[in-house]
Each structure stands twice: as C-alpha cells, then as structure tokens.
N, CA, C and O atoms as CSV, one atom per row, in Angstrom:
chain,resi,resn,atom,element,x,y,z
A,1,MET,N,N,59.473,113.416,94.223
A,1,MET,CA,C,59.716,112.495,95.126
A,1,MET,C,C,60.587,111.208,94.281
A,1,MET,O,O,60.183,110.763,93.206
A,2,PRO,N,N,61.751,110.749,94.924
A,2,PRO,CA,C,62.598,109.606,94.238
A,2,PRO,C,C,61.833,108.333,94.280
A,2,PRO,O,O,61.220,108.063,95.313
A,3,SER,N,N,61.801,107.488,93.223
A,3,SER,CA,C,61.106,106.260,93.350
A,3,SER,C,C,61.825,105.190,94.293
A,3,SER,O,O,63.027,105.306,94.532
A,4,PHE,N,N,61.197,104.326,94.732
A,4,PHE,CA,C,61.726,103.106,95.379
A,4,PHE,C,C,62.970,102.704,94.778
A,4,PHE,O,O,64.022,102.646,95.413
A,5,ALA,N,N,62.852,102.420,93.531
A,5,ALA,CA,C,63.925,101.594,92.758
A,5,ALA,C,C,65.232,102.456,92.828
A,5,ALA,O,O,66.331,101.926,92.985
A,6,ASN,N,N,65.043,103.961,92.691
A,6,ASN,CA,C,66.171,104.842,92.477
A,6,ASN,C,C,66.920,104.723,94.097
A,6,ASN,O,O,68.122,104.496,94.239
A,7,ILE,N,N,66.025,104.911,95.166
A,7,ILE,CA,C,66.535,104.670,96.524
A,7,ILE,C,C,67.255,103.568,96.600
A,7,ILE,O,O,68.468,103.649,96.793
A,8,TRP,N,N,66.590,102.297,96.452
A,8,TRP,CA,C,67.400,101.028,96.479
A,8,TRP,C,C,68.671,101.149,95.584
A,8,TRP,O,O,69.752,100.961,96.143
A,9,SER,N,N,68.658,101.399,94.454
A,9,SER,CA,C,70.024,101.252,93.659
A,9,SER,C,C,71.143,102.046,94.331
A,9,SER,O,O,72.281,101.577,94.329
A,10,ARG,N,N,70.855,103.350,94.970
A,10,ARG,CA,C,71.695,104.195,95.782
A,10,ARG,C,C,72.286,103.349,96.828
A,10,ARG,O,O,73.503,103.313,97.006
A,11,ILE,N,N,71.233,102.493,97.701
A,11,ILE,CA,C,71.691,101.903,98.870
A,11,ILE,C,C,72.624,100.766,98.163
A,11,ILE,O,O,73.736,100.624,98.672
A,12,VAL,N,N,72.327,100.018,97.150
A,12,VAL,CA,C,73.161,99.029,96.798
A,12,VAL,C,C,74.626,99.429,96.334
A,12,VAL,O,O,75.618,98.723,96.520
A,13,GLU,N,N,74.616,100.628,95.722
A,13,GLU,CA,C,75.705,101.287,95.323
A,13,GLU,C,C,76.618,101.644,96.481
A,13,GLU,O,O,77.840,101.495,96.470
A,14,TRP,N,N,75.845,102.164,97.549
A,14,TRP,CA,C,76.696,102.528,98.752
A,14,TRP,C,C,77.467,101.216,99.372
A,14,TRP,O,O,78.664,101.085,99.628
A,15,PHE,N,N,76.637,100.509,99.489
A,15,PHE,CA,C,77.376,99.034,100.068
A,15,PHE,C,C,78.421,98.725,99.189
A,15,PHE,O,O,79.531,98.682,99.720
A,16,GLN,N,N,78.359,98.466,97.817
A,16,GLN,CA,C,79.351,98.040,96.915
A,16,GLN,C,C,80.601,99.089,97.115
A,16,GLN,O,O,81.710,98.565,97.213
A,17,ASP,N,N,80.535,100.326,97.174
A,17,ASP,CA,C,81.587,101.245,97.497
A,17,ASP,C,C,82.375,100.823,98.791
A,17,ASP,O,O,83.602,100.821,98.900
A,18,ARG,N,N,81.487,100.477,99.725
A,18,ARG,CA,C,82.202,100.014,101.173
A,18,ARG,C,C,82.847,98.830,101.000
A,18,ARG,O,O,83.928,98.727,101.581
A,19,GLN,N,N,82.484,97.954,100.384
A,19,GLN,CA,C,83.238,96.796,100.115
A,19,GLN,C,C,84.389,97.043,99.079
A,19,GLN,O,O,85.386,96.321,99.110
A,20,ASP,N,N,84.275,97.955,98.251
A,20,ASP,CA,C,85.570,98.192,97.484
A,20,ASP,C,C,86.578,98.971,98.236
A,20,ASP,O,O,87.773,98.938,97.943
A,21,ARG,N,N,86.102,99.657,99.189
A,21,ARG,CA,C,87.180,100.525,99.957
A,21,ARG,C,C,87.678,99.659,101.074
A,21,ARG,O,O,88.706,99.934,101.692
A,22,LYS,N,N,86.944,98.621,101.322
A,22,LYS,CA,C,87.592,97.527,102.477
A,22,LYS,C,C,88.557,96.493,101.495
A,22,LYS,O,O,89.595,95.993,101.931
A,23,ARG,N,N,88.216,96.332,100.561
A,23,ARG,CA,C,89.249,95.390,99.718
A,23,ARG,C,C,90.509,96.300,99.554
A,23,ARG,O,O,91.619,95.846,99.835
A,24,LEU,N,N,90.350,97.581,99.103
A,24,LEU,CA,C,91.535,98.284,98.648
A,24,LEU,C,C,92.501,98.475,100.016
A,24,LEU,O,O,93.730,98.405,99.984
A,25,LEU,N,N,91.773,98.705,101.112
A,25,LEU,CA,C,92.520,98.632,102.399
A,25,LEU,C,C,93.415,97.473,102.621
A,25,LEU,O,O,94.634,97.494,102.787
A,26,LEU,N,N,92.490,96.300,102.591
A,26,LEU,CA,C,92.960,94.982,102.960
A,26,LEU,C,C,94.456,94.537,101.780
A,26,LEU,O,O,95.486,93.952,102.113
A,27,GLY,N,N,94.126,94.995,100.554
A,27,GLY,CA,C,95.042,94.754,99.681
A,27,GLY,C,C,96.290,95.504,99.863
A,27,GLY,O,O,97.379,94.937,99.775
A,28,PHE,N,N,96.168,96.844,100.132
A,28,PHE,CA,C,97.467,97.800,100.587
A,28,PHE,C,C,98.130,97.422,101.525
A,28,PHE,O,O,99.359,97.483,101.496
A,29,ASN,N,N,97.301,96.845,102.788
A,29,ASN,CA,C,98.050,96.428,104.045
A,29,ASN,C,C,98.880,95.262,103.782
A,29,ASN,O,O,100.041,95.239,104.191
A,30,LYS,N,N,98.287,94.118,103.015
A,30,LYS,CA,C,98.863,92.954,102.661
A,30,LYS,C,C,100.141,93.193,101.902
A,30,LYS,O,O,101.199,92.630,102.184
A,31,SER,N,N,99.976,94.120,100.854
A,31,SER,CA,C,101.388,94.409,99.971
A,31,SER,C,C,102.510,94.974,100.710
A,31,SER,O,O,103.669,94.604,100.520
A,32,ALA,N,N,102.073,96.122,101.791
A,32,ALA,CA,C,102.952,96.552,102.722
A,32,ALA,C,C,103.582,95.695,103.492
A,32,ALA,O,O,104.810,95.619,103.461
A,33,LYS,N,N,102.811,94.910,104.312
A,33,LYS,CA,C,103.536,93.897,104.943
A,33,LYS,C,C,104.378,92.932,104.308
A,33,LYS,O,O,105.403,92.544,104.870
A,34,GLU,N,N,103.940,92.402,102.891
A,34,GLU,CA,C,105.020,91.636,102.220
A,34,GLU,C,C,106.176,92.411,101.860
A,34,GLU,O,O,107.291,91.899,101.954
A,35,ALA,N,N,106.002,93.799,101.389
A,35,ALA,CA,C,107.262,94.561,101.081
A,35,ALA,C,C,108.332,94.786,102.287
A,35,ALA,O,O,109.539,94.806,102.047
A,36,PHE,N,N,107.818,94.951,103.581
A,36,PHE,CA,C,108.544,94.912,104.539
A,36,PHE,C,C,109.402,93.648,104.656
A,36,PHE,O,O,110.633,93.671,104.684
A,37,VAL,N,N,108.507,92.334,104.736
A,37,VAL,CA,C,109.036,91.029,104.975
A,37,VAL,C,C,110.018,90.595,103.895
A,37,VAL,O,O,110.894,89.760,104.122
A,38,ASN,N,N,109.852,91.176,102.732
A,38,ASN,CA,C,110.936,90.917,101.713
A,38,ASN,C,C,112.086,91.947,101.504
A,38,ASN,O,O,112.887,91.851,100.575
A,39,GLY,N,N,112.107,92.893,102.393
A,39,GLY,CA,C,113.146,93.858,102.530
A,39,GLY,C,C,113.007,94.974,101.546
A,39,GLY,O,O,113.950,95.763,101.482
A,40,TYR,N,N,112.040,95.148,100.819
A,40,TYR,CA,C,111.688,96.470,99.796
A,40,TYR,C,C,111.340,97.670,100.508
A,40,TYR,O,O,111.529,98.794,100.043
A,41,ALA,N,N,110.837,97.439,101.627
A,41,ALA,CA,C,110.328,98.687,102.430
A,41,ALA,C,C,111.066,98.757,103.820
A,41,ALA,O,O,111.139,97.747,104.520
A,42,PRO,N,N,111.572,99.873,104.187
A,42,PRO,CA,C,112.230,99.815,105.727
A,42,PRO,C,C,111.302,99.819,106.776
A,42,PRO,O,O,111.725,99.370,107.841
A,43,VAL,N,N,110.280,100.167,106.749
A,43,VAL,CA,C,109.109,100.191,107.757
A,43,VAL,C,C,107.806,99.403,107.278
A,43,VAL,O,O,107.650,99.107,106.094
A,44,ILE,N,N,106.928,99.097,108.221
A,44,ILE,CA,C,105.685,98.639,107.997
A,44,ILE,C,C,104.579,99.670,107.821
A,44,ILE,O,O,104.210,100.370,108.764
A,45,LEU,N,N,104.101,99.746,106.704
A,45,LEU,CA,C,103.002,100.825,106.361
A,45,LEU,C,C,101.668,100.191,106.691
A,45,LEU,O,O,101.610,98.973,106.522
A,46,GLU,N,N,100.532,100.844,107.156
A,46,GLU,CA,C,99.263,100.394,107.562
A,46,GLU,C,C,98.382,101.336,107.039
A,46,GLU,O,O,98.630,102.479,107.422
A,47,ALA,N,N,97.325,101.211,106.202
A,47,ALA,CA,C,96.360,102.114,105.762
A,47,ALA,C,C,95.142,101.901,106.591
A,47,ALA,O,O,94.720,100.815,106.989
A,48,ARG,N,N,94.635,103.075,106.798
A,48,ARG,CA,C,93.454,103.263,107.579
A,48,ARG,C,C,92.492,104.266,106.964
A,48,ARG,O,O,92.984,105.079,106.182
A,49,VAL,N,N,91.097,104.324,107.226
A,49,VAL,CA,C,90.290,105.363,106.847
A,49,VAL,C,C,90.192,106.311,107.921
A,49,VAL,O,O,90.145,105.929,109.090
A,50,SER,N,N,90.159,107.507,107.605
A,50,SER,CA,C,90.326,108.525,108.599
A,50,SER,C,C,89.132,109.657,108.140
A,50,SER,O,O,88.526,109.586,107.071
A,51,LYS,N,N,88.930,110.671,109.125
A,51,LYS,CA,C,88.019,111.831,108.656
A,51,LYS,C,C,88.445,112.649,107.550
A,51,LYS,O,O,87.635,113.262,106.854
A,52,GLY,N,N,89.759,112.681,107.354
A,52,GLY,CA,C,90.260,113.434,106.054
A,52,GLY,C,C,90.106,115.064,106.313
A,52,GLY,O,O,89.742,115.455,107.422
A,53,ASN,N,N,90.367,115.894,105.365
A,53,ASN,CA,C,90.434,117.229,105.240
A,53,ASN,C,C,89.241,117.915,104.671
A,53,ASN,O,O,89.033,117.887,103.458
A,54,ARG,N,N,88.485,118.504,105.464
A,54,ARG,CA,C,87.138,119.106,104.751
A,54,ARG,C,C,87.315,120.060,103.652
A,54,ARG,O,O,86.479,120.209,102.761
A,55,ALA,N,N,88.567,120.789,103.744
A,55,ALA,CA,C,88.830,121.722,102.726
A,55,ALA,C,C,89.045,120.988,101.274
A,55,ALA,O,O,88.882,121.549,100.191
A,56,TYR,N,N,89.432,119.664,101.459
A,56,TYR,CA,C,89.999,118.884,100.396
A,56,TYR,C,C,88.542,118.215,99.565
A,56,TYR,O,O,88.758,117.716,98.460
A,57,LYS,N,N,87.297,118.208,100.013
A,57,LYS,CA,C,86.323,117.539,99.450
A,57,LYS,C,C,86.045,117.887,98.149
A,57,LYS,O,O,86.237,119.060,97.832
A,58,HIS,N,N,85.581,117.016,97.231
A,58,HIS,CA,C,85.329,116.815,95.902
A,58,HIS,C,C,83.893,116.261,95.693
A,58,HIS,O,O,83.186,115.961,96.655
A,59,GLN,N,N,83.496,116.137,94.429
A,59,GLN,CA,C,82.238,115.532,94.156
A,59,GLN,C,C,81.986,114.190,94.536
A,59,GLN,O,O,80.807,113.845,94.627
A,60,PHE,N,N,83.037,113.236,94.815
A,60,PHE,CA,C,83.001,112.109,95.140
A,60,PHE,C,C,83.432,111.817,96.517
A,60,PHE,O,O,83.605,110.681,96.957
A,61,SER,N,N,83.576,112.800,97.102
A,61,SER,CA,C,84.145,112.563,98.573
A,61,SER,C,C,83.033,111.924,99.522
A,61,SER,O,O,81.878,112.335,99.407
A,62,ASP,N,N,83.322,110.982,100.408
A,62,ASP,CA,C,82.662,110.247,101.182
A,62,ASP,C,C,82.273,111.261,102.230
A,62,ASP,O,O,83.014,112.164,102.620
A,63,SER,N,N,81.005,111.025,102.663
A,63,SER,CA,C,80.348,112.183,103.557
A,63,SER,C,C,81.000,112.289,105.008
A,63,SER,O,O,81.055,113.358,105.616
A,64,PHE,N,N,81.486,111.091,105.503
A,64,PHE,CA,C,82.075,111.220,106.908
A,64,PHE,C,C,83.635,110.725,106.909
A,64,PHE,O,O,84.445,111.400,107.544
A,65,ASN,N,N,83.968,109.826,106.371
A,65,ASN,CA,C,85.274,109.373,106.244
A,65,ASN,C,C,85.998,109.433,104.882
A,65,ASN,O,O,85.782,108.541,104.061
A,66,SER,N,N,86.802,110.389,104.618
A,66,SER,CA,C,87.166,110.592,103.339
A,66,SER,C,C,88.824,110.599,103.397
A,66,SER,O,O,89.465,110.942,102.404
A,67,GLY,N,N,89.317,110.293,104.330
A,67,GLY,CA,C,90.856,110.327,104.393
A,67,GLY,C,C,91.337,108.959,104.470
A,67,GLY,O,O,90.835,108.097,105.192
A,68,PHE,N,N,92.452,108.774,103.602
A,68,PHE,CA,C,93.253,107.465,103.494
A,68,PHE,C,C,94.628,107.892,104.247
A,68,PHE,O,O,95.542,108.597,103.819
A,69,ARG,N,N,94.490,107.256,105.480
A,69,ARG,CA,C,95.771,107.520,106.314
A,69,ARG,C,C,96.541,106.352,106.285
A,69,ARG,O,O,96.055,105.222,106.246
A,70,ILE,N,N,97.815,106.627,106.304
A,70,ILE,CA,C,99.026,105.761,106.124
A,70,ILE,C,C,99.931,106.092,107.483
A,70,ILE,O,O,100.599,107.092,107.744
A,71,LYS,N,N,99.725,105.006,108.167
A,71,LYS,CA,C,100.645,105.000,109.424
A,71,LYS,C,C,102.225,104.121,109.129
A,71,LYS,O,O,102.340,103.019,108.592
A,72,ALA,N,N,103.125,104.838,109.566
A,72,ALA,CA,C,104.465,104.101,109.205
A,72,ALA,C,C,104.780,103.490,110.587
A,72,ALA,O,O,104.997,104.295,111.493
A,73,HIS,N,N,104.824,102.386,110.821
A,73,HIS,CA,C,105.333,101.601,111.806
A,73,HIS,C,C,106.751,101.540,112.111
A,73,HIS,O,O,107.352,100.469,112.028
A,74,ALA,N,N,107.418,102.791,112.514
A,74,ALA,CA,C,109.090,102.738,112.633
A,74,ALA,C,C,109.468,102.478,113.954
A,74,ALA,O,O,110.466,101.780,114.134
A,75,GLY,N,N,108.766,102.974,115.034
A,75,GLY,CA,C,109.189,102.859,116.401
A,75,GLY,C,C,109.848,104.135,116.625
A,75,GLY,O,O,110.344,104.236,117.747
A,76,TYR,N,N,110.005,105.285,115.737
A,76,TYR,CA,C,110.449,106.377,116.046
A,76,TYR,C,C,109.649,107.374,115.157
A,76,TYR,O,O,108.946,106.985,114.224
A,77,GLN,N,N,109.801,108.723,115.512
A,77,GLN,CA,C,109.107,109.747,114.542
A,77,GLN,C,C,109.860,109.986,113.118
A,77,GLN,O,O,110.996,110.442,112.990
A,78,LEU,N,N,109.189,109.675,112.320
A,78,LEU,CA,C,109.948,109.826,110.817
A,78,LEU,C,C,110.313,111.245,110.765
A,78,LEU,O,O,109.728,112.026,111.516
A,79,SER,N,N,111.279,111.687,109.906
A,79,SER,CA,C,111.434,112.889,109.494
A,79,SER,C,C,110.509,113.552,108.448
A,79,SER,O,O,109.769,112.811,107.801
A,80,LYS,N,N,110.492,114.624,108.269
A,80,LYS,CA,C,109.491,115.121,107.352
A,80,LYS,C,C,109.657,114.802,106.088
A,80,LYS,O,O,108.625,114.560,105.463
A,81,ASN,N,N,110.815,114.722,105.445
A,81,ASN,CA,C,111.364,114.072,104.350
A,81,ASN,C,C,110.987,112.746,104.018
A,81,ASN,O,O,110.511,112.451,102.922
A,82,ASP,N,N,111.230,111.770,105.129
A,82,ASP,CA,C,110.612,110.589,105.086
A,82,ASP,C,C,109.022,110.553,104.714
A,82,ASP,O,O,108.513,109.916,103.791
A,83,THR,N,N,108.445,111.291,105.546
A,83,THR,CA,C,106.917,111.180,105.494
A,83,THR,C,C,106.620,111.623,104.018
A,83,THR,O,O,105.783,110.970,103.396
A,84,ILE,N,N,107.224,112.652,103.428
A,84,ILE,CA,C,107.003,113.095,102.296
A,84,ILE,C,C,107.333,112.143,101.136
A,84,ILE,O,O,106.651,112.074,100.113
A,85,ASN,N,N,108.442,111.409,101.381
A,85,ASN,CA,C,108.797,110.471,100.325
A,85,ASN,C,C,107.579,109.351,100.396
A,85,ASN,O,O,107.110,109.006,99.311
A,86,ILE,N,N,107.186,108.926,101.263
A,86,ILE,CA,C,105.972,107.943,101.535
A,86,ILE,C,C,104.808,108.531,100.768
A,86,ILE,O,O,104.222,107.825,99.948
A,87,GLY,N,N,104.496,109.587,100.953
A,87,GLY,CA,C,103.396,110.348,100.279
A,87,GLY,C,C,103.701,110.360,98.808
A,87,GLY,O,O,102.827,110.071,97.991
A,88,LYS,N,N,104.880,110.678,98.466
A,88,LYS,CA,C,105.220,110.809,96.818
A,88,LYS,C,C,104.899,109.410,96.176
A,88,LYS,O,O,104.153,109.247,95.210
A,89,VAL,N,N,105.516,108.510,96.798
A,89,VAL,CA,C,105.300,106.887,96.295
A,89,VAL,C,C,103.801,106.803,96.041
A,89,VAL,O,O,103.380,106.506,94.923
A,90,VAL,N,N,103.005,107.055,97.043
A,90,VAL,CA,C,101.572,106.680,96.750
A,90,VAL,C,C,101.079,107.501,95.522
A,90,VAL,O,O,100.574,106.970,94.533
A,91,LEU,N,N,101.261,108.782,95.660
A,91,LEU,CA,C,100.819,109.808,94.584
A,91,LEU,C,C,101.342,109.643,93.308
A,91,LEU,O,O,100.762,110.173,92.361
A,92,SER,N,N,102.532,108.868,93.108
A,92,SER,CA,C,103.010,108.715,91.880
A,92,SER,C,C,102.300,107.521,91.089
A,92,SER,O,O,102.358,107.349,89.871
A,93,ASN,N,N,101.698,106.823,91.908
A,93,ASN,CA,C,100.777,105.653,91.368
A,93,ASN,C,C,99.540,106.355,90.965
A,93,ASN,O,O,98.674,106.608,91.803
A,94,ASP,N,N,99.415,106.684,89.711
A,94,ASP,CA,C,98.174,107.417,89.085
A,94,ASP,C,C,96.989,106.401,89.186
A,94,ASP,O,O,95.912,106.917,89.483
A,95,LEU,N,N,96.996,105.137,89.004
A,95,LEU,CA,C,95.986,104.089,89.102
A,95,LEU,C,C,95.389,104.165,90.424
A,95,LEU,O,O,94.165,104.194,90.553
A,96,LEU,N,N,96.233,104.200,91.473
A,96,LEU,CA,C,95.995,104.114,92.799
A,96,LEU,C,C,95.172,105.327,93.411
A,96,LEU,O,O,94.225,105.210,94.188
A,97,VAL,N,N,95.715,106.539,92.912
A,97,VAL,CA,C,95.165,107.846,93.175
A,97,VAL,C,C,93.901,108.017,92.587
A,97,VAL,O,O,93.018,108.611,93.206
A,98,ARG,N,N,93.695,107.514,91.339
A,98,ARG,CA,C,92.266,107.684,90.673
A,98,ARG,C,C,91.228,106.675,91.581
A,98,ARG,O,O,90.091,106.960,91.959
A,99,ARG,N,N,91.893,105.549,91.786
A,99,ARG,CA,C,90.997,104.694,92.622
A,99,ARG,C,C,90.475,105.213,93.905
A,99,ARG,O,O,89.300,105.092,94.252
A,100,LEU,N,N,91.421,105.809,94.609
A,100,LEU,CA,C,91.059,106.374,95.791
A,100,LEU,C,C,89.874,107.363,95.889
A,100,LEU,O,O,88.903,107.374,96.646
A,101,VAL,N,N,90.301,108.292,94.763
A,101,VAL,CA,C,89.202,109.500,94.561
A,101,VAL,C,C,87.761,108.784,94.050
A,101,VAL,O,O,86.676,109.122,94.523
A,102,VAL,N,N,87.879,107.970,93.236
A,102,VAL,CA,C,86.589,107.152,92.898
A,102,VAL,C,C,85.782,106.578,94.097
A,102,VAL,O,O,84.551,106.589,94.118
A,103,LEU,N,N,86.557,106.077,95.090
A,103,LEU,CA,C,86.109,105.392,96.154
A,103,LEU,C,C,85.548,106.282,97.434
A,103,LEU,O,O,85.063,105.889,98.495
A,104,GLY,N,N,85.788,107.604,96.956
A,104,GLY,CA,C,85.281,108.562,98.028
A,104,GLY,C,C,86.467,109.168,98.778
A,104,GLY,O,O,86.138,110.033,99.590
A,105,PHE,N,N,87.576,108.946,98.701
A,105,PHE,CA,C,88.948,109.494,99.319
A,105,PHE,C,C,89.243,110.816,98.843
A,105,PHE,O,O,89.328,110.971,97.625
A,106,ASP,N,N,89.429,111.880,99.682
A,106,ASP,CA,C,89.887,113.103,99.123
A,106,ASP,C,C,91.164,113.664,99.754
A,106,ASP,O,O,91.701,114.712,99.394
A,107,THR,N,N,91.623,112.807,100.797
A,107,THR,CA,C,92.677,113.236,101.660
A,107,THR,C,C,93.834,112.093,101.795
A,107,THR,O,O,93.524,110.988,102.240
A,108,LEU,N,N,95.121,112.370,101.417
A,108,LEU,CA,C,96.083,111.310,101.788
A,108,LEU,C,C,96.813,111.737,102.844
A,108,LEU,O,O,97.411,112.795,102.652
A,109,GLU,N,N,96.947,111.204,103.949
A,109,GLU,CA,C,97.650,111.437,105.224
A,109,GLU,C,C,98.777,110.366,105.353
A,109,GLU,O,O,98.625,109.214,104.946
A,110,VAL,N,N,99.856,110.797,105.916
A,110,VAL,CA,C,100.946,110.006,106.224
A,110,VAL,C,C,101.532,110.408,107.561
A,110,VAL,O,O,101.843,111.581,107.771
A,111,HIS,N,N,101.698,109.404,108.519
A,111,HIS,CA,C,102.084,109.778,109.758
A,111,HIS,C,C,102.985,108.539,110.208
A,111,HIS,O,O,102.970,107.430,109.675
A,112,SER,N,N,103.720,108.910,111.214
A,112,SER,CA,C,104.628,107.829,111.815
A,112,SER,C,C,103.976,107.381,113.160
A,112,SER,O,O,103.375,108.236,113.811
A,113,ASP,N,N,104.052,106.099,113.622
A,113,ASP,CA,C,103.490,105.669,114.820
A,113,ASP,C,C,104.026,106.434,116.261
A,113,ASP,O,O,103.488,106.320,117.362
A,114,VAL,N,N,105.059,107.124,115.981
A,114,VAL,CA,C,105.485,108.018,117.067
A,114,VAL,C,C,105.492,109.420,116.698
A,114,VAL,O,O,105.810,109.833,115.584
A,115,GLY,N,N,105.094,110.200,117.771
A,115,GLY,CA,C,105.008,111.749,117.454
A,115,GLY,C,C,103.513,112.092,116.855
A,115,GLY,O,O,102.680,111.209,116.654
A,116,SER,N,N,103.296,113.404,116.612
A,116,SER,CA,C,102.017,113.885,116.260
A,116,SER,C,C,102.064,114.614,114.886
A,116,SER,O,O,101.061,115.192,114.468
A,117,HIS,N,N,103.106,114.591,114.258
A,117,HIS,CA,C,103.312,115.218,113.087
A,117,HIS,C,C,103.179,114.422,111.901
A,117,HIS,O,O,103.554,113.251,111.965
A,118,GLY,N,N,102.641,114.928,110.684
A,118,GLY,CA,C,102.389,114.229,109.471
A,118,GLY,C,C,102.253,115.200,108.431
A,118,GLY,O,O,102.471,116.401,108.590
A,119,CYS,N,N,101.793,114.520,107.081
A,119,CYS,CA,C,101.527,115.553,106.061
A,119,CYS,C,C,100.290,114.910,105.300
A,119,CYS,O,O,100.049,113.709,105.171
A,120,GLN,N,N,99.578,115.970,104.837
A,120,GLN,CA,C,98.255,115.668,103.963
A,120,GLN,C,C,98.465,116.264,102.577
A,120,GLN,O,O,99.249,117.180,102.331
A,121,TRP,N,N,97.708,115.669,101.731
A,121,TRP,CA,C,97.734,116.054,100.130
A,121,TRP,C,C,96.499,116.023,99.824
A,121,TRP,O,O,95.856,115.123,100.364
A,122,GLN,N,N,95.915,116.759,99.084
A,122,GLN,CA,C,94.639,116.942,98.372
A,122,GLN,C,C,94.809,115.815,97.163
A,122,GLN,O,O,95.688,115.933,96.309
A,123,LEU,N,N,93.996,114.858,97.182
A,123,LEU,CA,C,94.141,113.655,96.172
A,123,LEU,C,C,93.682,114.251,94.874
A,123,LEU,O,O,94.301,113.917,93.864
A,124,HIS,N,N,92.531,115.214,94.751
A,124,HIS,CA,C,92.186,115.674,93.530
A,124,HIS,C,C,93.299,116.276,92.596
A,124,HIS,O,O,93.233,116.331,91.368
A,125,ASP,N,N,94.181,116.652,93.271
A,125,ASP,CA,C,95.303,117.550,92.684
A,125,ASP,C,C,96.049,116.543,91.944
A,125,ASP,O,O,96.778,116.925,91.028
A,126,PHE,N,N,95.971,115.447,92.193
A,126,PHE,CA,C,97.052,114.345,91.565
A,126,PHE,C,C,96.415,113.362,90.444
A,126,PHE,O,O,97.110,112.566,89.813
A,127,ILE,N,N,95.188,113.487,90.287
A,127,ILE,CA,C,94.580,112.767,89.211
A,127,ILE,C,C,94.629,112.965,87.860
A,127,ILE,O,O,94.147,112.124,87.101
A,128,MET,N,N,95.209,114.089,87.408
A,128,MET,CA,C,95.498,114.602,86.015
A,128,MET,C,C,94.014,114.304,85.135
A,128,MET,O,O,93.956,113.592,84.133
A,129,ILE,N,N,93.079,114.882,85.637
A,129,ILE,CA,C,92.026,114.983,84.701
A,129,ILE,C,C,92.049,115.834,83.789
A,129,ILE,O,O,92.359,116.984,84.099
A,130,GLY,N,N,91.746,115.535,82.477
A,130,GLY,CA,C,91.825,116.438,81.288
A,130,GLY,C,C,93.203,116.939,80.939
A,130,GLY,O,O,93.285,118.062,80.442
A,131,GLN,N,N,94.304,116.223,81.148
A,131,GLN,CA,C,95.712,116.326,80.921
A,131,GLN,C,C,96.136,115.576,80.155
A,131,GLN,O,O,97.360,115.540,80.032
A,132,GLY,N,N,95.300,114.682,79.341
A,132,GLY,CA,C,95.784,113.820,78.350
A,132,GLY,C,C,96.351,114.394,77.109
A,132,GLY,O,O,96.716,115.569,77.101
A,133,GLU,N,N,96.449,113.650,76.070
A,133,GLU,CA,C,96.883,114.209,74.647
A,133,GLU,C,C,95.716,114.915,74.169
A,133,GLU,O,O,94.546,114.595,74.380
A,134,GLN,N,N,96.179,116.005,73.440
A,134,GLN,CA,C,95.045,116.878,72.799
A,134,GLN,C,C,95.544,116.883,71.222
A,134,GLN,O,O,96.690,116.653,70.837
A,135,ASP,N,N,94.475,117.181,70.466
A,135,ASP,CA,C,94.706,117.337,69.137
A,135,ASP,C,C,95.304,118.671,68.725
A,135,ASP,O,O,94.974,119.726,69.268
A,136,ASP,N,N,96.118,118.593,67.831
A,136,ASP,CA,C,96.957,119.850,67.307
A,136,ASP,C,C,96.420,120.361,66.244
A,136,ASP,O,O,97.153,120.793,65.355
A,137,GLU,N,N,95.016,120.410,66.127
A,137,GLU,CA,C,94.521,121.032,64.790
A,137,GLU,C,C,94.789,122.417,64.579
A,137,GLU,O,O,94.422,122.965,63.539
C-alpha cells in the first residue's frame, strides 16, 4: 500500500501539471492574439484542451483531456492545406511539442471556426527522442 507521503506528492504534482497546462494555454492564446494584431498571422488562433485521440496515448498522456486543439477564427472554413500549415508551424517548434507531451498532451488538433473538418497529429511522433548525435566509434 502506498504511503500517505507518496499519495500527497502525486496530488501536488497533479495540481502543478494543471497549472503548467493552464499557463501554456494562456501564453499561446496571448501570443496568437498579438501575432494577429501585429499582422504576423492572417487569422486569430485559440488553443483549448480537448479529449484528444485515444489511439495516440503515450506514457505521459492525461487520463481525460489529452488533446491540444487549435481553432482558427477565420469566419470561413479553412482549406485542408491551410489547416495542415498551421499544424506544421506548431510541430516545427520542437520545444513546444516536447512541452506539450510532458504536460500530458498526445494529440494536436487544428480546426477552423466554420465547418466540421480538421486535422490531427500524434505529438509523440514529433519529439525526436533518441535522434540526437551519436558517437561514431
């Protein structure tokens, strides 16, 4: 049977992870709004937590809400290429993707605010674990 101290440390860790997830979402949304206002982005992006794709689970996945969903507020349905390009921008940021994985996200979702189509990516496929430089002995 686990000790009280062990259980308590897991509870504290869970709340810290929740706070870190919330800070990540708030930071992403603030940066996305600033990028739109400053003319760097053609649409406003908004990140939220979603259920994610159960097939994409990994050892760090959140039990209930493991999706990082980005909604593009364009006022029209984005083309599939536009949706994929938004996803590529996120996935090209290795630090962000690693942070998402460590915070319990396993799925990146990109959708527009109009229509029901979107794209999903398995975040674990983009974190490049074990693909650093190796010795040539």
